[in-house]
C-alpha positions as a Python dict, from the first residue, in 0.01 Angstrom:
ca = {
    (1, 'M'): (0, 0, 0),
    (2, 'A'): (270, 246, 119),
    (3, 'D'): (403, 171, -243),
    (4, 'I'): (162, 240, -427),
    (5, 'A'): (62, 592, -200),
    (6, 'R'): (467, 695, -287),
    (7, 'Q'): (368, 573, -688),
    (8, 'E'): (41, 871, -653),
    (9, 'G'): (351, 1136, -487),
    (10, 'F'): (184, 1114, -148),
    (11, 'N'): (461, 1185, 131),
    (12, 'V'): (468, 820, 317),
    (13, 'E'): (631, 770, 641),
    (14, 'T'): (689, 413, 809),
    (15, 'I'): (707, 435, 1248),
    (16, 'D'): (696, 107, 1467),
    (17, 'S'): (620, -33, 1140),
    (18, 'N'): (290, 166, 1098),
    (19, 'V'): (248, 375, 710),
    (20, 'F'): (158, 684, 781),
    (21, 'F'): (-24, 967, 460),
    (22, 'V'): (259, 1248, 627),
    (23, 'I'): (-13, 1557, 522),
    (24, 'R'): (136, 1908, 517),
    (25, 'S'): (-115, 2212, 562),
    (26, 'F'): (-152, 2524, 762),
    (27, 'S'): (-344, 2674, 1007),
    (28, 'P'): (-523, 3023, 978),
    (29, 'S'): (-219, 3210, 1151),
    (30, 'G'): (17, 3105, 833),
    (31, 'E'): (145, 2822, 1094),
    (32, 'E'): (268, 2499, 902),
    (33, 'V'): (105, 2211, 1027),
    (34, 'L'): (159, 1825, 989),
    (35, 'S'): (-72, 1544, 1023),
    (36, 'K'): (-53, 1188, 1024),
    (37, 'V'): (-307, 967, 874),
    (38, 'N'): (-265, 536, 897),
    (39, 'I'): (-286, 448, 582),
    (40, 'T'): (-448, 103, 664),
    (41, 'R'): (-737, 260, 872),
    (42, 'F'): (-802, 464, 630),
    (43, 'A'): (-819, 203, 368),
    (44, 'E'): (-997, -18, 617),
    (45, 'A'): (-1281, 283, 719),
    (46, 'M'): (-1255, 361, 278),
    (47, 'A'): (-1351, -85, 224),
    (48, 'R'): (-1627, -40, 515),
    (49, 'A'): (-1814, 326, 358),
    (50, 'L'): (-1805, 144, 25),
    (51, 'T'): (-2035, -133, 105),
}
């Protein structure tokens, strides 16, 4: 799953054998905010939502 995400241009990070999308955004004050979303949990939630 991480390889596919990387091929699609997503920033991906592995921490303790868990793989995360790293999402960079900015707060209203202009401060950079990095969020990490667990890819496996995201994919499982999407699969449930689509069934």
